[in-house]
ZAMARGU-4260 file (C-alpha; in steps of 0.2 Angstrom, whole numbers, plus 5000, padded with zeros to 4 digits):
<rodrens>
0) 4894/4848/5349 | 4876/4849/5355 | 4871/4861/5369 | 4870/4848/5383 | 4887/4842/5379
5) 4894/4860/5379 | 4885/4863/5396 | 4894/4848/5403 | 4910/4853/5396 | 4909/4870/5405
10) 4905/4861/5421 | 4919/4849/5420 | 4933/4859/5412 | 4946/4866/5425 | 4948/4881/5414
15) 4932/4889/5419 | 4931/4897/5436 | 4921/4892/5451 | 4909/4907/5450 | 4905/4902/5432
20) 4902/4884/5437 | 4891/4889/5452 | 4880/4899/5440 | 4878/4885/5428 | 4874/4872/5442
25) 4860/4883/5448 | 4851/4880/5431 | 4854/4862/5430 | 4835/4858/5431 | 4830/4871/5419
30) 4832/4863/5401 | 4826/4879/5392 | 4839/4890/5401 | 4853/4878/5397 | 4847/4877/5379
35) 4846/4896/5377 | 4864/4898/5384 | 4872/4885/5374 | 4863/4881/5358 | 4873/4894/5348
40) 4888/4905/5349 | 4885/4924/5350 | 4886/4930/5332 | 4891/4947/5325 | 4876/4958/5320
45) 4876/4976/5314 | 4886/4981/5330 | 4897/4966/5333 | 4893/4954/5348 | 4879/4959/5360
50) 4871/4948/5373 | 4865/4945/5390 | 4879/4944/5403 | 4881/4927/5410 | 4889/4910/5408
55) 4887/4901/5392 | 4892/4901/5374 | 4877/4912/5370 | 4881/4925/5384 | 4893/4939/5387
60) 4907/4933/5399 | 4926/4934/5400 | 4928/4917/5391 | 4917/4923/5376 | 4927/4939/5376
65) 4944/4930/5376 | 4938/4918/5362 | 4932/4932/5351 | 4948/4942/5354 | 4959/4927/5350
70) 4949/4925/5334 | 4952/4944/5331 | 4971/4942/5335 | 4972/4927/5323 | 4964/4937/5309
75) 4975/4952/5312 | 4990/4940/5311 | 4983/4933/5295 | 4983/4950/5286 | 5000/4954/5292
80) 4995/4968/5304 | 5002/4963/5321 | 5013/4978/5322 | 5000/4991/5322 | 4991/4988/5338
85) 4973/4989/5344 | 4964/5003/5354 | 4951/4997/5367 | 4937/5007/5376 | 4923/5003/5387
90) 4907/5011/5394 | 4899/5011/5411 | 4890/4994/5410 | 4892/4979/5421 | 4908/4970/5418
95) 4914/4983/5404 | 4931/4987/5413 | 4934/4968/5415 | 4929/4963/5397 | 4940/4978/5391
100) 4955/4972/5401 | 4953/4953/5396 | 4953/4959/5378 | 4969/4969/5380 | 4978/4955/5389
105) 4973/4942/5376 | 4980/4954/5362 | 4995/4957/5372 | 4998/4938/5374 | 4997/4937/5355
110) 5011/4950/5353 | 4998/4964/5347 | 5000/4980/5357 | 4984/4985/5366 | 4980/5003/5369
115) 4967/5003/5383 | 4958/5019/5389 | 4961/5022/5408 | 4942/5023/5411 | 4926/5024/5402
120) 4926/5034/5385 | 4912/5037/5372 | 4911/5026/5356 | 4916/5040/5344 | 4932/5044/5354
125) 4937/5025/5352 | 4934/5027/5333 | 4945/5043/5333 | 4959/5034/5343 | 4960/5020/5331
130) 4964/5033/5317 | 4975/5044/5328 | 4986/5030/5335 | 4987/5021/5318 | 4979/5005/5324
135) 4974/4991/5314 | 4958/4988/5324 | 4948/4994/5339 | 4937/4986/5352 | 4923/4994/5361
140) 4915/4986/5376 | 4897/4992/5375 | 4879/4987/5373 | 4874/5005/5368 | 4856/5008/5374
145) 4851/4990/5379 | 4844/4985/5396 | 4857/4983/5410 | 4858/4964/5409 | 4867/4966/5392
150) 4884/4970/5386 | 4893/4970/5369 | 4909/4970/5360 | 4911/4981/5344 | 4925/4979/5332
155) 4932/4993/5322 | 4945/4992/5308 | 4959/5004/5304 | 4949/5017/5296 | 4939/5019/5312
160) 4923/5012/5306 | 4915/4996/5312 | 4920/4981/5303 | 4912/4977/5286 | 4915/4963/5273
165) 4927/4955/5271 | 4934/4959/5289 | 4918/4954/5298 | 4916/4937/5291 | 4935/4935/5291
170) 4936/4938/5310 | 4920/4927/5314 | 4928/4913/5304 | 4943/4914/5315 | 4933/4915/5330
175) 4924/4899/5325 | 4940/4890/5323 | 4944/4893/5342 | 4935/4878/5349 | 4945/4875/5364
180) 4943/4889/5376 | 4959/4883/5386 | 4970/4887/5371 | 4965/4905/5371 | 4980/4916/5376
185) 4981/4928/5390 | 4995/4935/5401 | 4998/4945/5417 | 4995/4964/5416 | 5012/4969/5423
190) 5021/4957/5412 | 5012/4965/5397 | 5017/4982/5402 | 5035/4977/5404 | 5035/4969/5387
195) 5028/4985/5379 | 5012/4977/5373 | 5000/4985/5385 | 4998/5004/5386 | 4985/5014/5396
200) 4979/5030/5386 | 4969/5044/5391 | 4972/5063/5392 | 4982/5065/5376 | 4969/5057/5365
205) 4955/5067/5375 | 4963/5083/5371 | 4966/5079/5353 | 4948/5073/5351 | 4942/5089/5358
210) 4952/5100/5346 | 4944/5090/5332 | 4927/5093/5338 | 4929/5111/5340 | 4937/5113/5323
215) 4919/5108/5316 | 4912/5124/5322 | 4905/5135/5308 | 4898/5150/5317 | 4909/5155/5332
220) 4902/5172/5330 | 4885/5166/5334 | 4891/5156/5349 | 4900/5171/5356 | 4885/5182/5354
225) 4871/5170/5361 | 4880/5157/5372 | 4876/5167/5387 | 4857/5168/5383 | 4855/5150/5378
230) 4850/5137/5392 | 4854/5119/5389 | 4849/5104/5400 | 4859/5089/5397 | 4858/5070/5403
235) 4872/5057/5400 | 4860/5044/5405 | 4873/5036/5417 | 4885/5034/5403 | 4901/5040/5395
240) 4895/5057/5388 | 4896/5067/5404 | 4914/5073/5404 | 4916/5076/5385 | 4900/5085/5382
245) 4902/5097/5397 | 4920/5100/5392 | 4917/5104/5374 | 4902/5115/5378 | 4912/5124/5392
250) 4927/5127/5380 | 4916/5135/5367 | 4908/5147/5380 | 4891/5138/5383 | 4890/5143/5402
255) 4872/5139/5405 | 4872/5120/5405 | 4862/5111/5418 | 4866/5093/5420 | 4852/5081/5426
260) 4860/5076/5443 | 4851/5060/5445 | 4858/5053/5429 | 4875/5062/5429 | 4886/5048/5436
265) 4891/5032/5427 | 4880/5018/5433 | 4878/5001/5424 | 4861/4998/5433 | 4854/5013/5425
270) 4843/5016/5440 | 4832/5030/5433 | 4826/5021/5417 | 4820/5004/5412 | 4833/5005/5398
275) 4844/5020/5394 | 4838/5024/5376 | 4837/5042/5372 | 4823/5038/5360 | 4812/5033/5374
280) 4800/5045/5383 | 4806/5040/5400 | 4824/5045/5397 | 4818/5063/5396 | 4806/5064/5411
285) 4820/5070/5423 | 4827/5082/5410 | 4811/5090/5405 | 4807/5093/5424 | 4823/5102/5426
290) 4821/5111/5409 | 4804/5118/5415 | 4812/5124/5431 | 4826/5133/5423 | 4817/5138/5407
295) 4829/5129/5395 | 4829/5131/5376 | 4835/5114/5373 | 4835/5097/5382 | 4848/5084/5376
300) 4852/5066/5382 | 4866/5054/5375 | 4865/5035/5377 | 4878/5026/5388 | 4891/5025/5374
305) 4887/5043/5368 | 4885/5039/5350 | 4867/5044/5349 | 4858/5060/5354 | 4840/5062/5359
310) 4833/5080/5358 | 4819/5090/5365 | 4817/5109/5359 | 4806/5122/5366 | 4792/5131/5356
315) 4793/5149/5362 | 4775/5152/5357 | 4767/5138/5368 | 4781/5134/5381 | 4780/5116/5375
320) 4795/5105/5373 | 4794/5096/5356 | 4802/5079/5353 | 4814/5079/5338 | 4816/5061/5331
325) 4832/5055/5324 | 4826/5060/5307 | 4821/5077/5312 | 4837/5081/5322 | 4847/5073/5308
330) 4838/5084/5294 | 4840/5100/5305 | 4858/5097/5307 | 4860/5092/5288 | 4851/5108/5283
335) 4862/5119/5295 | 4878/5111/5291 | 4876/5111/5272 | 4867/5128/5271 | 4881/5137/5281
340) 4895/5128/5272 | 4887/5134/5256 | 4886/5152/5263 | 4903/5153/5271 | 4914/5143/5258
345) 4903/5137/5244 | 4899/5118/5241 | 4911/5107/5232 | 4905/5099/5215 | 4907/5082/5222
350) 4898/5085/5239 | 4888/5071/5246 | 4874/5069/5259 | 4874/5050/5265 | 4859/5042/5274
355) 4854/5024/5277 | 4839/5016/5268 | 4827/5018/5283 | 4831/5036/5285 | 4818/5049/5280
360) 4815/5055/5262 | 4817/5073/5268 | 4836/5070/5266 | 4833/5067/5248 | 4824/5083/5247
365) 4838/5093/5255 | 4851/5085/5243 | 4840/5090/5228 | 4839/5108/5235 | 4857/5110/5237
370) 4861/5100/5221 | 4872/5088/5230 | 4873/5069/5228 | 4863/5058/5240 | 4870/5042/5244
375) 4859/5028/5252 | 4868/5014/5262 | 4862/4999/5272 | 4857/5001/5290 | 4872/5003/5301
380) 4883/5018/5302 | 4898/5008/5297 | 4892/5009/5279 | 4892/5028/5280 | 4910/5026/5286
385) 4913/5015/5271 | 4908/5028/5259 | 4920/5041/5267 | 4934/5028/5265 | 4929/5026/5247
390) 4930/5045/5245 | 4948/5045/5252 | 4954/5031/5242 | 4946/5037/5225 | 4950/5055/5229
395) 4933/5059/5223 | 4918/5064/5234 | 4917/5076/5248 | 4908/5071/5264 | 4896/5085/5269
400) 4885/5076/5282 | 4879/5058/5286 | 4865/5052/5297 | 4853/5038/5301 | 4836/5038/5309
405) 4841/5031/5326 | 4848/5047/5332 | 4866/5045/5325 | 4876/5057/5314 | 4893/5063/5311
410) 4900/5080/5307 | 4918/5079/5300 | 4928/5064/5296 | 4940/5063/5311 | 4930/5048/5317
415) 4920/5035/5307 | 4906/5031/5319 | 4891/5042/5324 | 4896/5055/5337 | 4883/5062/5350
420) 4897/5073/5357 | 4899/5083/5340 | 4880/5082/5337 | 4877/5090/5354 | 4890/5104/5350
425) 4882/5107/5333 | 4864/5108/5339 | 4869/5120/5352 | 4879/5130/5339 | 4863/5129/5327
430) 4852/5135/5342 | 4864/5150/5345 | 4864/5154/5326 | 4845/5153/5324 | 4844/5164/5340
435) 4853/5178/5331 | 4839/5178/5319 | 4826/5178/5333 | 4821/5159/5330 | 4822/5144/5340
440) 4827/5126/5334 | 4808/5122/5333 | 4805/5137/5322 | 4820/5131/5311 | 4811/5114/5310
445) 4795/5122/5305 | 4804/5132/5291 | 4811/5116/5285 | 4794/5107/5284 | 4787/5122/5274
450) 4802/5122/5263 | 4803/5103/5259 | 4786/5096/5265 | 4780/5088/5281 | 4789/5072/5281
455) 4785/5060/5296 | 4794/5044/5299 | 4791/5031/5312 | 4795/5013/5317 | 4785/4998/5324
460) 4795/4984/5332 | 4789/4966/5335 | 4799/4957/5348 | 4800/4938/5346 | 4812/4931/5359
465) 4821/4914/5359 | 4823/4901/5346 | 4805/4901/5341 | 4805/4920/5339 | 4820/4919/5327
470) 4810/4906/5316 | 4795/4918/5316 | 4805/4933/5311 | 4812/4923/5297 | 4794/4917/5292
475) 4788/4935/5291 | 4802/4939/5278 | 4799/4923/5269 | 4781/4926/5267 | 4784/4944/5261
480) 4796/4938/5248 | 4784/4925/5241 | 4769/4936/5242 | 4775/4954/5240 | 4761/4967/5244
485) 4754/4978/5230 | 4746/4990/5242 | 4749/4995/5260 | 4738/5006/5270 | 4730/5014/5254
490) 4746/5017/5246 | 4751/5008/5230 | 4767/4999/5230 | 4778/5007/5216 | 4793/4996/5217
495) 4799/4982/5229 | 4817/4981/5234 | 4825/4965/5240 | 4842/4968/5247 | 4845/4950/5250
500) 4842/4946/5231 | 4849/4962/5225 | 4834/4967/5216 | 4822/4982/5213 | 4806/4977/5205
505) 4796/4990/5196 | 4778/4984/5199 | 4770/4993/5185 | 4783/4987/5171 | 4790/4971/5179
510) 4808/4978/5176 | 4821/4971/5188 | 4837/4981/5192 | 4850/4978/5205 | 4850/4988/5222
515) 4869/4990/5220 | 4871/4987/5239 | 4878/4972/5248 | 4867/4957/5252 | 4856/4960/5267
520) 4840/4952/5274 | 4830/4968/5271 | 4814/4972/5261 | 4809/4989/5255 | 4793/4996/5247
525) 4793/5012/5238 | 4774/5019/5239 | 4764/5032/5230 | 4765/5050/5237 | 4783/5049/5243
530) 4778/5036/5256 | 4788/5020/5260 | 4789/5004/5271 | 4804/4994/5275 | 4805/4977/5285
535) 4822/4973/5293 | 4826/4961/5307 | 4837/4969/5321 | 4855/4965/5321 | 4856/4967/5340
540) 4840/4962/5347 | 4826/4949/5345 | 4815/4960/5335 | 4809/4963/5317 | 4807/4981/5313
545) 4795/4990/5302 | 4801/5007/5296 | 4789/5018/5287 | 4787/5036/5281 | 4775/5048/5273
550) 4774/5066/5267 | 4760/5077/5273 | 4753/5094/5270 | 4754/5100/5289 | 4759/5093/5306
555) 4742/5087/5309 | 4740/5079/5292 | 4757/5071/5293 | 4752/5064/5310 | 4736/5056/5304
560) 4744/5049/5288 | 4758/5041/5299 | 4747/5034/5311 | 4736/5026/5298 | 4751/5018/5289
565) 4758/5012/5305 | 4741/5003/5309 | 4741/4996/5292 | 4758/4989/5294 | 4754/4980/5310
570) 4738/4973/5303 | 4749/4966/5289 | 4761/4958/5301 | 4747/4951/5312 | 4741/4941/5298
575) 4758/4933/5296 | 4760/4928/5314
</rodrens>
């Protein structure tokens, strides 16, 4: 059915409510808007569904949520797992509670028990709840750090990780089969509770999750000694992190926690920022102001669903607060966790550090230093979760740490998604530990640079919206495949990886070997001098992303080399647009 017919169908079908129809009637004269809303169904990317809230098949609304949930229910039934139940959480965004409830009632109507959190909860706690309750799946209503007009729908499988093949395609196939919205099942909440297929959860899971977090602490001695001297500024960015972050820090003894009041309470409009991304400078403006007032050691901000943590640390010599990128904070935590595990209990022979392909090469250097296995996976934390599951199934491999460049990491295996709550706890613990040595976290970062090299990694994004934008993004990838570069920014291309074709081509010898990873529309170039460039379309936004990294001899040298390579990458892209 073409988009115009779908539009008319939504207007004419009595199944759709009057508010939805009024919204659609208001765009009757806007051909492009009708097309944008109906030319396709929202599709799963690296993080499930994600889209602008509004009426239409290509928008986030209760009908798309119901349809997706019906598809999920059909898939669960097809694999014989109806008896296991599904855990459901949501964040602070517009319509998040409503979407969560619609999903729960659809599952309940299909005879699948829904465990729905009483109020907003962080993503990692949902991952934990799936495992704790023995569910077959989980649903999290969130659009992470996207602007306020967005919402999303993440699906988890029974191991607590976001869905991967074959479940992702299996679920989407079932969703596509649901063509008549009025055939989607739902039921009354009171009836669902009475039937025992709708259960509200909260405190019991919260308490168990907290205990799991605290069990990851390595140096309670350092916390006990230094917690009173450490000053921490924290912002939940109007999201889900406020209560769990404050609780875990308080229970461990960190008393000097200053919360950014303007960003403390949940608010789906995110009034203090243009979009609630802890990678953005604006997210830290209020936190840094407070940090200077109280002379804080560390400034932290979690994104709305609290799976990613942004970090600023004080340089005691200058009083300046330095930004730690996701690569920097990830390496800092990797070094701390692995070095202290080695010191306290020794490292297992099968220990592994896991990172994504677009994460810094400093991780490779850390793995070499500690003589542990480095595993590279595709972008998306679910692939790190997949590796942990593989360790469990094969009874070979010990997870030591895993992280990705976009501020996401996981300590422990109680959950299978990145966890900003545990990252907050661990960074504060590390700050206390280094403080016992007379060092700040920034000092520890410099020590790492001196030890491993001044690695610097960055990203350039080109936003190309709409139907035309998608075509341009694909054109860029096609051009690079047909005419792979031999040189980028003065660096020679040593090898070219094509994850869609599963090939690694050695440019000197012409030898072709497999990547060994699942098919993905990603290109990666290994360059001379430990530099690299990776091209990847975003799975959640209308962007093509260019990741790159270099190794310098000092902070200033690394900055210069990074800027030069970033400029060269953009110039290469401009020629293709």
